N, C-alpha and C positions, 0 to 999 in steps of 0.2 A: 207435490214433488217439485223442487226447484230445478230449473234447467241449469246445466253447467255452462259457465261462461267460456267462450272460446279463448284459447291462448293467443294473445296479441302477436307473439312471434310467429305462430303458425299462420295466422291471417296474413301477416307481412310476407311470409314465404309464398303463400298462394297468390298474393297480389303481384309479387315479383315474377312468378311464372306466367301470370296473365299478361303482364307487361311484355315479357319476352314474346309471347304469341302475337301480341299487337305489333311489336317491332318487326316481326317476320311478315305479317300480312299487309301492313300499311304501305310499304314501298311497292308492292305488287299492285295495289289499288291505285296508287298515284301513277304507276306506269300505265295502267289501263286507261286512266283519264287522259294522260298525255298522248297515248296512242290514238285515242278517239279525236282529240282536238287538233293535234299536230300531224296526224296521219303518219306516225312513225312505226306502224305495225311491223314486226313484233318487238322492236327493240326496247320500248319503254317497259314492257312486262319483263323482258329478259334481264335488263339492268336492275329493275326493281326486285326481281327474285334473287339475284346475286347479292345485291345490297342487303336485302332483308335477311337472307340466310346468314351472311357474314355478321351482321349486327346482332342477330338473335343468338348465334353460337358464341360470339364474344361475350355477350351478356350472361349466357349460361355458364361460361367458364368463370366469370367473375363471381357469380352466385355460388358455384361449387367451391371455389377457392375460399370464399368468405366462410362457408359452412365448415370446411376443413380446418380453417384457422380457429374458429370458435370451438369446435370439438376437441382440437388438440390442446387449447388453453384450458378447457374444462377438465380434460383428463390429467393435465399436469397439476391442477389444483387438488384432484382426488388422490393423487399419489402421495404416500407418506414420506 
């Protein structure tokens, strides 16, 4: 039985979602590091969390809008 090859678009979609997760977590990690080295507790984590949430949500909006545009273009092609 041959294995089905994954759809490259689907893999790209999952990669984009993983990237959003990384964008949301990395600023918090950087904030933790800055807190420990510069003794800024808790402001590095707070700023990192706000920046990470903002960047992650903005990227999610871009991904959703891109998907909506593609689906509307495909539906226009299917209309007679």
